[in-house]
C-alpha positions as CSV (number, residue, x, y, z in Angstrom):
1,M,-27.1,39.5,63.6
2,H,-25.7,37.3,66.4
3,L,-23.4,34.5,65.1
4,P,-25.1,31.3,66.2
5,I,-21.8,29.4,67.0
6,D,-18.2,30.1,67.7
7,I,-16.4,30.4,64.4
8,A,-12.6,30.3,64.3
9,P,-11.3,33.4,62.6
10,D,-8.4,31.6,61.0
11,R,-10.3,28.8,59.3
12,P,-12.1,28.9,55.9
13,V,-15.9,29.0,56.4
14,L,-18.4,27.2,54.1
15,I,-22.1,28.4,54.2
16,A,-24.6,26.3,52.3
17,G,-28.4,26.6,52.4
18,P,-31.6,26.9,50.3
19,T,-32.5,30.0,48.4
20,A,-33.8,32.9,50.5
21,S,-32.6,31.4,53.8
22,G,-30.2,34.2,54.7
23,K,-26.8,32.8,53.6
24,S,-25.5,36.0,52.2
25,A,-26.4,38.0,55.3
26,L,-24.6,35.4,57.5
27,A,-21.5,35.5,55.2
28,M,-21.4,39.3,55.4
29,E,-21.7,39.3,59.2
30,I,-18.8,36.9,59.5
31,A,-16.7,39.0,57.1
32,R,-17.6,42.2,58.9
33,T,-16.8,41.0,62.4
34,Q,-13.9,38.6,61.7
35,G,-12.6,39.6,58.3
36,G,-12.3,37.5,55.2
37,V,-13.3,37.5,51.5
38,I,-16.8,36.3,50.5
39,V,-16.6,33.8,47.6
40,N,-19.7,32.9,45.6
41,A,-20.7,29.2,45.4
42,D,-24.0,29.7,43.4
43,A,-24.0,28.6,39.8
44,L,-26.4,31.4,38.7
45,Q,-24.7,34.2,40.6
46,V,-21.5,33.8,38.5
47,Y,-23.3,35.3,35.5
48,E,-23.3,39.0,34.7
49,N,-26.8,39.3,33.3
50,W,-28.9,38.4,36.4
51,R,-28.1,40.5,39.5
52,I,-31.6,41.0,40.9
53,L,-33.2,37.7,39.9
54,S,-30.3,35.6,41.0
55,A,-30.1,37.5,44.3
56,R,-26.5,38.5,43.8
57,P,-25.1,40.9,46.5
58,S,-25.9,44.5,45.7
59,L,-23.4,47.0,44.4
60,E,-23.4,48.6,47.9
61,D,-22.6,45.2,49.6
62,E,-19.8,44.5,47.1
63,A,-18.3,47.9,47.8
64,D,-18.6,47.4,51.6
65,L,-16.9,44.0,51.8
66,P,-14.7,42.0,49.4
67,H,-16.6,39.7,47.1
68,R,-15.3,37.2,44.5
69,L,-16.7,35.2,41.6
70,Y,-20.0,37.2,41.4
71,G,-21.3,38.3,38.0
72,H,-17.9,37.8,36.2
73,V,-19.1,35.4,33.5
74,G,-20.8,36.4,30.3
75,A,-24.3,35.1,29.5
76,R,-23.0,33.0,26.6
77,T,-19.7,31.9,28.1
78,P,-19.3,28.2,29.0
79,Y,-18.8,27.8,32.7
80,S,-18.7,24.6,34.7
81,T,-18.0,23.3,38.2
82,G,-14.5,22.7,37.0
83,H,-14.1,26.3,36.0
84,W,-15.4,27.4,39.4
85,L,-13.1,25.0,41.3
86,R,-10.0,26.3,39.4
87,E,-11.0,29.9,40.3
88,V,-11.5,29.0,43.9
89,A,-8.1,27.2,44.0
90,A,-6.5,30.5,43.0
91,I,-8.4,32.4,45.8
92,L,-7.3,29.9,48.4
93,K,-3.7,30.8,47.7
94,A,-4.3,34.4,48.8
95,P,-3.8,35.3,52.5
96,A,-7.4,36.4,53.2
97,R,-9.6,33.8,54.9
98,P,-12.4,32.7,52.4
99,I,-16.0,32.6,53.4
100,I,-17.6,30.5,50.6
101,V,-21.3,30.9,50.4
102,G,-24.0,29.6,48.0
103,G,-26.8,27.1,47.3
104,T,-25.1,24.9,44.6
105,G,-24.5,21.6,46.3
106,L,-22.3,20.3,43.5
107,Y,-19.9,23.2,44.0
108,F,-19.5,22.3,47.6
109,S,-19.1,18.6,47.0
110,A,-16.5,19.2,44.4
111,L,-14.6,21.5,46.8
112,T,-14.7,19.2,49.8
113,E,-14.8,15.8,48.2
114,G,-12.9,16.3,44.9
115,L,-13.9,16.6,41.3
116,A,-13.3,14.1,38.5
117,E,-11.3,15.5,35.5
118,I,-13.9,14.7,32.9
119,P,-13.2,15.9,29.3
120,A,-15.3,18.6,27.9
121,T,-18.4,17.6,26.0
122,P,-18.2,18.1,22.2
123,A,-20.7,20.6,20.8
124,A,-22.3,18.0,18.5
125,I,-23.1,15.7,21.5
126,R,-24.5,18.6,23.5
127,A,-26.7,19.4,20.6
128,E,-27.8,15.7,20.3
129,A,-28.7,15.7,24.1
130,D,-30.6,19.0,23.8
131,H,-32.6,17.6,20.9
132,L,-33.4,14.3,22.8
133,L,-34.5,16.2,25.9
134,A,-36.6,18.7,24.0
135,S,-38.3,16.0,21.8
136,Q,-38.6,13.0,24.0
137,G,-37.9,14.1,27.6
138,L,-35.7,12.5,30.2
139,A,-36.7,8.9,29.4
140,P,-34.2,8.1,26.6
141,L,-31.4,9.8,28.4
142,L,-32.1,7.9,31.6
143,A,-32.4,4.6,29.7
144,A,-28.9,5.0,28.3
145,L,-27.2,5.5,31.6
146,D,-25.3,2.7,33.4
147,P,-27.1,1.5,36.5
148,T,-24.5,2.9,39.0
149,T,-24.6,6.4,37.5
150,R,-28.4,6.3,37.5
151,D,-28.5,5.4,41.2
152,R,-26.2,8.3,42.1
153,I,-27.7,11.2,40.3
154,D,-30.9,13.1,40.9
155,T,-33.0,11.5,38.1
156,R,-35.6,14.3,38.3
157,N,-33.1,17.0,37.5
158,P,-32.8,17.4,33.7
159,M,-29.4,19.2,33.9
160,R,-27.9,16.3,35.9
161,V,-29.4,13.6,33.7
162,Q,-28.3,15.4,30.6
163,R,-24.8,15.9,32.0
164,A,-24.5,12.2,32.8
165,W,-25.7,11.2,29.4
166,E,-23.2,13.5,27.6
167,V,-20.3,12.1,29.6
168,Q,-21.2,8.6,28.8
169,R,-21.8,9.4,25.1
170,A,-18.6,11.4,24.7
171,T,-16.2,9.2,26.7
172,G,-17.6,5.7,26.6
173,R,-17.5,5.6,30.4
174,G,-20.2,6.2,32.9
175,L,-20.2,9.3,35.1
176,S,-19.9,7.1,38.1
177,A,-16.6,5.6,36.8
178,W,-15.2,9.1,36.4
179,Q,-16.3,10.0,39.9
180,D,-14.6,6.9,41.3
181,D,-11.3,8.3,39.9
182,T,-11.8,11.6,41.7
183,P,-8.5,13.3,43.0
184,P,-8.2,14.5,46.6
185,P,-10.4,17.5,47.5
186,L,-9.2,21.0,47.4
187,L,-10.6,21.9,50.8
188,P,-11.5,18.9,53.1
189,L,-14.2,19.5,55.6
190,G,-11.8,18.9,58.5
191,T,-9.8,22.0,57.5
192,C,-12.7,24.5,57.6
193,T,-16.0,25.4,59.4
194,P,-18.9,24.0,57.3
195,L,-22.3,25.5,58.1
196,V,-25.6,24.4,56.4
197,I,-28.7,26.6,57.0
198,T,-31.9,24.6,57.6
199,A,-35.4,26.1,57.2
200,D,-38.9,25.1,57.9
201,K,-40.8,24.7,54.6
202,D,-43.7,27.1,55.5
203,W,-41.3,29.7,56.9
204,L,-39.1,29.5,53.8
205,G,-42.1,29.5,51.4
206,A,-43.4,32.8,52.9
207,R,-40.0,34.3,52.7
208,I,-39.6,33.3,49.1
209,A,-42.9,35.0,48.2
210,R,-41.9,38.2,49.9
211,R,-38.5,38.2,48.3
212,F,-39.9,37.7,44.7
213,D,-42.2,40.7,45.3
214,A,-39.1,42.7,46.5
215,M,-37.2,41.6,43.4
216,L,-40.1,42.9,41.2
217,G,-40.0,46.2,43.1
218,A,-36.2,46.4,42.6
219,G,-36.5,46.1,38.8
220,A,-36.5,42.3,38.0
221,L,-38.9,42.9,35.1
222,D,-36.6,45.5,33.6
223,E,-33.7,43.0,34.1
224,A,-35.7,40.3,32.2
225,R,-36.5,42.8,29.4
226,A,-32.7,43.5,29.0
227,N,-32.2,39.7,28.6
228,L,-34.8,39.3,25.9
229,P,-32.4,39.8,23.0
230,L,-30.1,37.1,24.6
231,W,-32.9,34.7,25.6
232,D,-32.1,31.1,25.0
233,P,-33.6,28.7,27.6
234,A,-30.9,26.1,26.8
235,L,-28.1,28.4,28.1
236,P,-27.1,27.7,31.7
237,S,-27.2,31.5,32.3
238,M,-30.9,31.5,31.6
239,K,-31.8,29.1,34.4
240,A,-32.4,31.9,36.9
241,I,-35.5,30.9,38.8
242,G,-38.3,33.2,37.7
243,A,-36.7,34.2,34.4
244,P,-38.8,32.0,32.1
245,E,-42.0,33.3,33.8
246,L,-41.0,37.0,33.4
247,I,-39.9,36.4,29.8
248,A,-43.3,34.8,29.1
249,H,-45.0,37.8,30.6
250,L,-43.0,40.2,28.5
251,R,-44.0,38.2,25.4
252,G,-47.7,38.5,26.3
253,Q,-48.1,34.8,27.3
254,M,-49.2,35.4,30.9
255,T,-50.1,38.2,33.2
256,L,-47.7,39.6,35.7
257,D,-49.7,38.1,38.5
258,Q,-49.6,34.7,36.8
259,A,-45.8,35.1,36.3
260,R,-45.3,36.1,39.9
261,E,-47.3,33.0,41.1
262,A,-45.5,30.6,38.7
263,A,-42.1,32.0,39.7
264,T,-42.8,31.7,43.4
265,I,-43.9,28.1,42.9
266,A,-40.8,27.3,40.9
267,T,-38.6,28.9,43.6
268,R,-40.2,26.8,46.3
269,Q,-39.7,23.6,44.2
270,Y,-36.0,24.6,43.7
271,A,-35.6,25.2,47.5
272,K,-37.1,21.7,48.1
273,R,-34.5,20.1,45.8
274,Q,-31.8,22.0,47.6
275,R,-33.0,21.0,51.0
276,T,-33.1,17.3,49.9
277,W,-29.5,17.6,48.6
278,F,-28.3,19.1,51.8
279,R,-30.0,16.6,54.0
280,A,-28.5,13.7,52.0
281,R,-25.0,15.1,51.4
282,M,-24.2,17.4,54.3
283,Q,-24.8,15.4,57.4
284,A,-21.4,16.2,58.7
285,W,-22.0,20.0,58.4
286,H,-23.1,22.1,61.3
287,P,-26.8,22.9,61.0
288,I,-28.1,26.5,61.7
289,G,-31.8,27.3,61.7
290,A,-32.7,30.1,59.3
291,E,-35.3,31.3,61.7
292,T,-32.6,31.9,64.3
293,L,-30.6,34.0,61.8
294,A,-33.6,36.1,61.0
295,A,-34.6,36.8,64.6
């Protein structure tokens, strides 16, 4: 792979992009040619129970180059953006240049824009939110939010809506008010090289389909089978794209072909949400075409 731009070897690198766009390959090429430690910025790849389905680096890749924050969190262990940011803060104190790569936009915005210190949500309020979402959908949660918060969040994303509702219910303040009190960022954009991978929808859709077939060939179904005893769709660790479909197949609720098709569609929808986020929030980042990287 030829690096598409000149990258200063003494500055941290940030690599954001939609799923299946080639982020990890770019991060490894930079680490291999310039040095550095690859740091995960994907909310699913932190969990230990989904290596294949979350597209975590392989054991061989991890042995070849230094990787951090991959697969280090238990499936039932609470983990938030705040947890991630504190772990990254410790990594930034080390001498090795970080190459931070992933598809979770919230992680990158917290890193480069700052993160509000919001108190943890009590378990009772989380359970109340879970019940409302399961029984009535997003409508009651959205209706309870203050207008400023409602305008800021992705109102089609159940996790974001539920999080905003929980904050308001637990603290008496809207999420937007907490965000307005955000401390300075840990890694301002001006101190690093921020790259965002762009991809044509059709090109990415075909790549997503091929990659899911490759995941099945690599043992994704066995991975899902190993997660059956732990399965709880409410757990953040169970949000791996394709996991609900493979679990449904293992339970006899759909054929493998149906599961493959449904998972591919879900992955494309997820990639669309990622691309929308990146276009809206990462205009100051340097764009790199995924097709160029794959050439």
